[in-house]
C-alpha positions in Angstrom: 116.6 127.1 86.2 113.5 126.8 88.5 112.3 123.8 90.4 109.1 123.2 87.9 111.8 122.8 84.6 111.5 120.7 82.6 114.7 118.9 81.2 114.4 119.8 78.0 117.2 118.5 75.9 114.9 114.9 77.1 113.5 114.1 73.2 109.5 114.4 73.1 107.5 111.5 73.0 105.9 110.5 70.3 102.4 111.7 69.3 100.1 108.8 69.2 98.0 110.8 66.3 98.5 111.0 62.8 98.6 114.6 63.2 100.9 114.8 65.8 104.1 116.0 64.5 102.9 119.8 64.6 104.0 122.2 65.9 101.2 124.5 67.9 102.2 128.1 68.5 98.4 129.1 69.8 97.5 129.5 73.7 95.1 126.3 74.0 98.4 124.1 75.2 97.9 121.8 78.2 99.4 122.8 81.4 103.0 121.3 82.1 102.1 119.6 85.4 99.2 117.8 84.0 100.0 114.3 84.4 97.8 111.1 85.8 98.5 110.1 88.9 98.0 105.9 88.3 100.9 106.7 85.4 103.0 108.9 87.5 106.9 107.8 88.1 109.6 109.4 90.4 113.3 109.1 89.8 115.7 110.8 91.9 119.2 111.6 91.1 122.4 112.7 92.6 125.8 114.0 90.7 129.0 113.8 92.5 130.4 116.9 93.9 133.3 116.4 91.7 131.4 115.8 88.8 130.0 118.9 89.5 133.2 121.1 90.0 134.6 119.9 86.4 131.4 121.0 84.8 131.5 124.3 86.5 134.9 124.8 85.5 134.5 123.8 82.0 131.3 126.4 81.6 133.6 129.1 84.2 136.3 129.0 81.4 133.7 129.1 78.3 132.2 132.1 79.4 136.0 133.4 80.1 136.5 132.6 76.4 133.5 134.7 75.3 133.1 137.7 77.4 134.1 140.9 76.5 134.5 143.6 79.6 135.4 147.0 79.1 139.5 147.2 80.6 140.2 143.2 80.0 141.6 141.5 76.7 139.1 139.2 75.3 139.8 135.9 76.9 141.7 137.5 79.8 139.1 138.5 82.3 140.1 137.3 86.0 137.7 133.8 87.2 136.7 135.6 90.3 135.1 138.5 88.2 133.7 136.3 85.9 131.9 134.1 88.6 130.4 137.5 90.1 129.1 139.0 87.0 127.6 135.7 84.9 127.0 134.0 88.5 123.0 132.9 87.7 123.5 132.1 83.8 126.8 130.1 84.4 124.8 128.5 87.4 122.2 127.7 85.0 124.2 126.5 82.3 125.8 124.1 84.7 122.6 122.4 85.3 121.2 122.3 81.4 124.6 120.2 81.0 124.1 118.0 83.6 120.6 117.0 83.8 119.3 115.1 80.6 122.8 113.0 80.9 122.3 111.9 84.2 118.2 111.2 83.8 118.9 109.3 81.1 121.6 107.0 82.8 118.8 106.9 85.9 116.0 105.9 83.6 117.7 103.0 81.9 119.2 102.0 85.0 115.9 101.3 86.2 114.1 100.6 83.3 111.6 103.3 82.7 110.5 104.7 80.0 108.7 108.3 80.1 106.3 109.2 77.2 105.7 112.6 78.7 108.3 115.5 79.5 110.0 115.2 82.9 109.8 118.0 85.1 111.9 118.3 87.2 110.8 119.2 91.8 113.0 119.9 94.3 116.7 120.7 92.5 119.4 121.5 94.8 122.4 122.9 93.8 125.7 124.4 95.7 129.6 125.1 94.8 131.9 122.5 96.4 128.1 119.8 96.8 127.0 117.0 95.2 123.5 118.3 92.6 120.4 116.4 93.4 117.3 116.3 91.9 113.8 114.7 91.1 112.3 113.7 87.8 108.7 113.0 87.8 107.1 111.8 84.4 104.5 109.8 82.7 104.7 105.8 81.6 102.7 103.8 79.4 100.4 101.7 80.9 100.2 97.8 81.2 98.0 95.9 80.1 97.3 92.9 77.9 96.0 92.6 74.4 94.5 88.9 75.6 90.6 88.8 74.4 90.6 91.2 70.6 89.7 88.4 68.9 86.6 87.5 70.7 85.1 91.3 70.9 82.9 91.0 68.2 80.6 93.4 66.5 77.9 92.4 63.0 79.6 93.2 59.8 76.8 94.6 57.5 76.4 93.5 54.3 78.6 95.8 51.9 77.2 95.1 48.6 75.4 97.6 46.4 71.4 97.5 45.7 70.1 98.1 42.6 67.0 100.4 44.7 71.0 102.0 45.6 72.0 102.5 41.9 68.8 103.6 40.6 68.7 106.2 43.4 72.2 107.4 42.5 71.2 107.1 38.8 67.7 109.8 38.8 69.8 112.1 41.3 72.0 112.3 38.1 69.5 112.9 35.6 67.5 114.7 37.9 70.6 117.7 37.6 70.9 118.0 34.2 66.6 118.2 34.1 65.0 121.5 33.2 61.6 122.8 34.6 59.2 123.9 31.6 56.3 126.6 32.6 52.8 124.4 31.4 51.3 126.6 29.3 47.4 124.8 28.9 45.0 126.3 31.2 44.5 123.2 33.8 44.5 122.2 37.1 47.8 120.9 38.8 48.1 116.7 38.7 50.5 114.3 39.6 53.8 114.7 38.6 53.4 118.4 38.2 55.6 120.6 40.1 54.0 123.7 42.0 55.5 126.7 42.3 54.2 128.4 45.7 55.0 130.8 47.8 53.5 130.2 51.7 53.7 131.7 55.1 53.2 129.0 58.1 52.5 129.6 62.0 53.0 126.1 64.5 50.0 124.6 66.1 50.6 125.4 69.5 53.8 127.5 70.1 54.3 129.3 72.6 55.9 132.8 72.5 59.2 133.3 73.9 60.2 134.8 77.3 61.0 138.3 77.1 64.6 139.0 75.8 64.7 136.4 73.8 64.4 136.3 70.0 61.3 135.4 68.4 61.7 132.1 66.2 61.6 132.8 62.3 58.9 132.8 60.6 57.6 129.9 58.2 57.8 131.5 55.0 59.1 131.3 51.6 59.3 132.3 47.8 59.3 130.5 44.7 59.0 127.1 46.2 58.7 123.5 44.2 56.7 121.3 45.1 56.3 117.8 43.0 52.3 116.7 43.4 52.2 112.9 44.4 56.6 113.4 45.0 58.0 110.8 46.7 59.3 113.6 50.0 56.4 115.6 49.7 53.7 115.5 52.9 50.2 113.9 52.1 48.7 117.4 53.2 50.5 119.3 50.3 49.4 116.9 47.4 46.1 117.1 49.1 45.6 120.6 48.9 47.2 121.2 45.8 46.2 118.4 43.6 43.1 120.0 41.0 44.3 123.6 42.3 44.8 126.3 39.7 48.3 129.3 39.3 46.8 132.2 41.0 44.7 130.3 43.9 45.4 130.6 47.2 44.9 127.6 49.6 44.2 127.7 53.3 45.4 123.9 55.3 46.5 122.2 57.6 50.3 120.2 58.1 51.4 117.2 60.4 55.0 116.8 60.3 55.9 113.1 61.3 57.9 112.6 64.7 60.7 111.7 62.7 61.4 114.8 60.6 64.9 116.2 59.9 63.8 119.9 61.2 63.4 119.8 64.8 61.3 123.3 65.3 58.5 120.8 62.8 59.0 117.4 64.2 55.6 116.1 65.5 54.2 119.4 64.9 51.1 121.0 63.0 51.3 123.9 61.0 48.6 126.1 59.7 49.8 128.1 55.9 48.6 129.9 53.9 49.7 129.5 50.3 49.4 131.2 46.8 49.7 129.0 44.0 52.3 131.7 41.2 52.8 128.1 38.4 52.5 124.9 37.0 56.0 123.4 35.6 57.1 120.1 34.3 60.2 118.6 35.0 61.8 117.7 31.7 64.2 115.0 31.5 67.0 114.3 29.0 66.7 111.2 27.1 68.7 108.9 28.4 70.8 107.9 25.0 74.9 107.5 24.5 75.0 111.7 23.8 73.8 112.0 27.0 76.5 110.1 29.2 78.8 111.7 26.7 77.6 115.1 28.2 78.4 114.0 31.8 81.8 113.0 31.5 84.1 110.2 29.5 81.9 108.0 28.4 81.4 105.9 25.4 77.9 105.2 25.9 74.9 104.9 27.9 75.9 101.9 29.0 79.4 102.6 29.6 78.1 105.5 32.2 76.2 103.1 34.0 78.9 100.5 34.0 80.9 102.8 35.7 78.8 104.7 38.0 78.0 101.6 39.4 81.9 100.3 39.5 82.3 104.1 42.3 79.1 103.6 43.8 80.7 99.8 44.7 84.0 101.1 46.1 82.0 104.1 47.8 80.0 101.8 49.6 82.2 98.5 50.8 84.6 101.9 51.7 81.8 104.2 53.7 80.1 100.9 55.3 84.0 99.7 56.3 84.6 102.1 58.2 81.4 102.8 59.4 81.9 99.2 61.1 85.7 99.8 62.3 84.9 102.9 64.2 81.8 100.2 66.1 84.6 97.5 66.4 87.1 100.4 67.7 84.3 101.6 70.1 83.6 97.7 71.2 87.2 97.5 72.3 87.5 100.6 74.1 84.8 99.1 75.7 86.5 96.0 76.3 89.8 96.9 77.8 89.8 99.0 80.6 93.4 100.7 81.9 94.2 104.9 83.1 95.1 106.6 80.1 98.0 109.1 80.2 97.3 112.3 80.9 100.2 113.6 79.1 98.4 112.0 75.8 95.4 112.8 76.1 96.3 116.8 76.4 98.8 116.1 73.2 94.9 115.0 71.1 93.7 117.6 72.6 95.9 119.9 71.1 95.5 117.9 67.8 92.0 118.5 67.9 91.8 122.2 68.4 94.5 122.5 66.1 92.4 120.4 63.4 89.7 123.5 64.2 91.6 126.5 64.4 93.0 125.9 60.9 88.9 125.1 59.6 88.1 128.2 61.1 90.9 130.5 59.3 90.1 128.8 56.7 87.1 130.1 57.1 88.3 133.7 57.6 88.1 134.0 60.6 91.3 136.2 61.8 94.0 136.0 64.4 92.7 138.4 66.8 89.3 137.2 67.0 90.2 133.5 67.6 92.4 134.8 70.7 88.8 135.9 72.1 87.8 131.7 71.9 87.8 130.8 75.0 89.8 127.6 74.9 90.0 126.3 78.7 85.8 125.4 77.2 86.8 124.8 74.1 89.7 122.0 75.8 86.8 120.6 78.0 84.9 119.5 75.3 87.3 117.9 73.5 88.2 115.7 76.3 85.9 112.6 76.3 86.9 112.4 72.6 90.7 112.5 72.9 90.6 110.1 75.7 89.0 107.8 73.2 91.3 108.6 70.6 94.3 108.2 73.2 92.3 104.5 74.6 92.2 103.4 70.6 95.7 104.2 69.9 97.3 102.5 72.4 95.3 99.2 71.9 95.3 99.1 67.9 99.8 99.4 68.6 98.8 96.6 71.8 97.3 93.9 69.7 99.5 94.9 66.6 102.4 93.8 68.5 100.6 90.1 69.1 99.6 90.2 65.6 103.5 91.3 64.9 101.8 93.8 62.0 104.5 95.8 60.2 104.4 98.4 57.5 106.7 97.8 54.3 109.0 100.6 52.9 106.8 100.0 50.2 103.8 100.5 51.6 105.4 103.6 53.5 106.8 105.1 49.8 102.5 104.4 48.5 101.2 106.9 51.4 104.3 109.8 51.0 103.5 109.9 47.2 99.5 109.8 48.6 100.4 113.0 50.7 102.4 114.7 48.1 99.6 114.5 45.4 97.1 115.1 48.4 99.5 118.4 49.3 101.1 119.6 46.0 104.4 119.4 47.3 107.2 117.2 45.8 107.8 114.1 47.0 111.7 115.0 47.5 111.1 117.9 49.4 108.1 116.1 51.9 110.3 113.4 52.4 113.0 116.1 53.7 110.6 118.2 55.9 108.9 115.4 57.7 111.5 113.7 58.8 113.6 116.8 59.8 110.1 117.0 61.8 111.0 113.5 63.3 107.0 113.1 61.6 108.0 109.6 59.6 107.8 107.3 61.9 104.4 108.7 63.4 103.2 108.7 59.7 104.7 104.6 59.5 103.0 104.2 63.6 99.3 105.2 62.0 100.0 103.0 59.0 100.1 100.2 61.5 97.4 101.3 63.3 95.5 101.4 60.2 96.3 98.3 59.1 96.1 96.4 62.3 92.1 97.8 62.3 91.3 96.9 58.7 93.3 92.8 60.1 90.3 92.9 62.4 87.6 94.2 60.6 88.5 91.6 57.7 88.1 88.8 60.6 84.6 89.4 60.9 81.9 87.5 60.3 
């Protein structure tokens, strides 16, 4: 065991992340010595020489019993030969058998609670002498939860508006509509859909520097544009209204500053447009038969009722989540305390693990993953990881103050939900999570979620 090895038998601290129980076997792990100086503590330990000698004797006897050396019967190898042949292994086994227990005794005597894997330094061990070492580790920051009830954010109205309901109802209806060609010889009018092909040139757009790729041309084939439509630019409405199939048009379109596509935002584009055809959107009739086509609905009124119920619940859930995030941000800004670096690195690991799983699901090969710049990726996750760890510590502190607990029934419901999502039988899921030590972490995460909900409900 080197002077910077960890005390392996000491339990690893519980991860603060919901997914913290996952095993990480990629090359993006945190450096072992990542500690926040403000939260770093050190204990010195001395093991008496007599105890070291007893441990030495026990280990040597075990080696004697197990050693297989030509010329000697099993268990009859001389102790002197054992000591010389297996000196390094005996020394390491003696150290590893004594460090964890004495470290635990030392921190219990001083009432210290490490949250990071202790790092062993200044290890001194010679046969016949006391064994001494120092252990360095992080502890939780000390701060008061006082003042959390004064942290407020605006609680928005979660009521579903008629405009929101109608927009979703129209979207469902439009998804089942069809486009039919207009056969009569007439020009485009409001309510029509123009099938067009176009090319555009952004006015004032400079050519890219030499060596850089040129911007993609603005063009489209067989694009559908609604004349007079809510989302159609006024310049397109004006140019297309009154045009006929086969006609070629030239006009300029100026895009608003808040336009979604950055390249076009606030820009003017000169367009060459060809009108290919005129089409009409044929929408399904709003009757009970249409409702039955949409799903298990008895009538159109039944569909509208259930659609409204779904939209109400969805908006409440979405607005609550957004507001809780704002409240968490406000709590993070309210409290100032040092954040344990070991927990930050654990959280970065968890975030990267999720990202790698997503890349794997998208088809990225393991050999390509290994080429990723993990140092840059870790740094890019750092600020978010710090915020998540800080939020976790704050919610835990508030949960203590509010005496928030998670019942066995709530835990059972959560496990049933995980079982449904993962399609893993409940019994095997419970056994696996128990073996992984994850049940405690899931309970802790549920406790934080209950605490966040409690704070949300108290908003005015």
